[in-house]
SEKOLTI-695585 format. One record per residue (C-alpha): x, y, z. Coordinates in steps of 0.1 Angstrom, whole numbers, plus 2048, in hexadecimal, padded with zeros to 3 digits. Example, Ala and Ser with C-alpha at 12.3 -4.5 7.8 and 13.67 -1.06 7.14 Angstrom:
REM residues 2
87B7D384E8897F5847
//
This chain:
REM residues 326
70084285D71F82D86574383886576182286177682388179981688379A7FA89C7BD7ED8977DB7EC8807F77D38798167D086482F7B68588517B784986879B83E88779485389F7978358AE7BB8338BC7C58128D37E38148DA7FA7F68FC7EB7F28EB7CB7E78E77DC7C590C7E47C190C7CC7A38F57E47919058067989238147A991F8247CC8FD8137CD8F48207F08F98457E68EA8407C48C98317D18C68467F08CB8677DD8B285F7C389784E7D889D8537FD89E82D8018BA81F8178AE7FB81B8917E48158857C181F8817A480886C78580E87D76481287D74A7F686073880684E75781482F7638018187818007FE76E81581976682F82078B8357FB7948337F377A84D80C7888667FF7AC8607DB79F8657E378E8867F57AD8927D77C288A7BF7AA89B7D57AB8BA7D77D18B97B17D38B67AC7B88D07927A68BC78E7828B179277688D76F76988E76278D89276F7978707537998567697A083778D79E82D79B7B28107BF7AD8057CD7C87EE7E97BA7DA7F97B87B780F79B7C17F77817CD80375E7D77F27517B77DC76079C7C174B7AC7B47467C67B37677D97CF76D7F27B477980A7A675680C7C87498177CA7648327A775B83D7B17378427D27418547C275786D7A174387278975E86776F74585E75275E85C76377684475D77A81E77F77E80F78C78C7EE7A979E7DE7AC7C07CD7C67CB7B57CD7F07AE7F27EB7AF8028037C97E08137CF7D17F17D97D07F87FF7BF81A7FA7A580A7E279F7ED7FA79A80581878281980376E7FA7FB76E7EF81F76281282A74581081273B7ED81E73B7FA84272781A83970D8058287087F08477127D083572F7C784B73A7D186E75F7C986F7767C785179B7BD84F7AE7CF8337D17C582A7E97D48118057BA80981E7B67EE83E7A37E784D7B57C986E7A47CE85E7867BD85779A79C8747B179988F7B177D8AE7B37928C27BE7738AD7DD7718BC7F978689F8107818867FA7938967DE7A78A57F47C38848057C986E7EA7D786B7D77F88527BD8058397C18228157C282E8007DC8407DE7D584E7C17E885F7A07DE86E7827F48697627F387E74180487B73782089371D83D8927378558A074486E88576886388777F84B87377D84E84D76D86F84677387282078385F80478A8617DE7978457C779D8497A27AD8387847B88407607BC8237497CD83872F7ED8337447EB80D74980A80673682081B74D82280176881E7DC75F82A7B875F8257B173A82578B73C8107827597EC77A74D7D67727307E378F71A80578071880875F72B82875573B83E74072486373772386775370985776E71F86C76373C88C76572888278871E87A79274285679A73884A78975885A7A476D8507C77788537E376084E80876685382975386183B77186285F76483E85E75883284F77984586A78C83288577881187377D8168707A38208947A780189F7947E78897A67F388B7CB7EB8B07CF7C98A97C07C388D7D97CC8A47F67B58C07E97978A97E179889580179B8B28187808C68057678AA80876F8A882E76A8CD83178E8D683D7AC8E682D7CC8D38247E08E683E7C98D88597D68B58537EC8A886F7FD88D85B7FE87F83780785B83081085980C81883B7F783D8357FE84B8367DB8678507D987186C7F18758837D38508817CD84988B7F18628A87EF8518B47CF82E8B27DF8388C37FE8458E17EA8278E17D380D8E07EE81F8F480981A8D78228398D283884C8B383084C8A88548268A285282D88683983286584B84D85183985D82F83D86B82A81A88E83082788C80F83A8727FC8258758088018558097EC8407ED7FB8247F37E18027EB7EF8117E781282180981580581E8227F980383B81C7FD84882282284E80082685F80680987782981587F81E83888780082E89C8158168B183282F8B681A84B8C18208638A47FB86189B7E686C8B87C186B8C17AE8878B07C788D8947BE88E86F7D28788597D08768337DA8558237E18537FE7ED83C7E37F583B7BE8008207A67FA80C7877DA80D7747DF82A7777CF82D7997CF8457B67BB84E7D57BA85B7F87A685D8187A48728377A386085979A87287A7AB85F896
//
């Protein structure tokens, strides 16, 4: 049996820093208002001519450098995103060209903010089957391109970025030890861009009505997240044969610090075990888990031998998690 070992990680953030005070046109004392409700202090927005594939390409190159492998060694590229460069072709194919991974089969996955976790799960199964030896997984999103900047309940939450990892096959029992992904289509309406596809094509009327921008029922999503995250922790650790208190770190989807506070109290897991970057990056959607993973590997917080649980949740509704032994 093969196990998926982590060979390298990479991240990418746009240069443009957007402080909370940018949203002063929406609410008084914007910095305090946003920080107290979300834990977000600033975020990065892509430039006018900067796309999801651009950020994904930088993250991919950084991961390749970190793993010290050539692009031609990559057998498969999976990009998890809900803000692709275009509805077709796949953003992954653009990344493939940009990095010169000529031998890789390339495709996208969309589970909204869970996209990275779903993509890593898919890559893990490819490796376990013996189908591929090295797989590049990227979570990348540019939500600044789809936000309604007159909506104070959503526009201050999000930032842009990309996080990547490379998995390789090994017989040693290490790397990804257990995983769970799930979805519930009954909640699909809670997170959506109404006019963005065949259900309601983009027209001048839908643009005027802001139906081509991101919509979310925040309170209901908060309830959903606080219900499923403890389940993820329990299920993933049970499958791996350990207890939640034996986890060294948890990398959650970086949506709102209030969610993390709630989960810490509900599970009894100390908050300092949750690795967060949303204070500096905001909610980077599919990029959030990969970005935090890369940052904490490079700065030495995650050490060899430690057990780290990564988790995501988002539209669909979708959620999932996995345990990695470093």
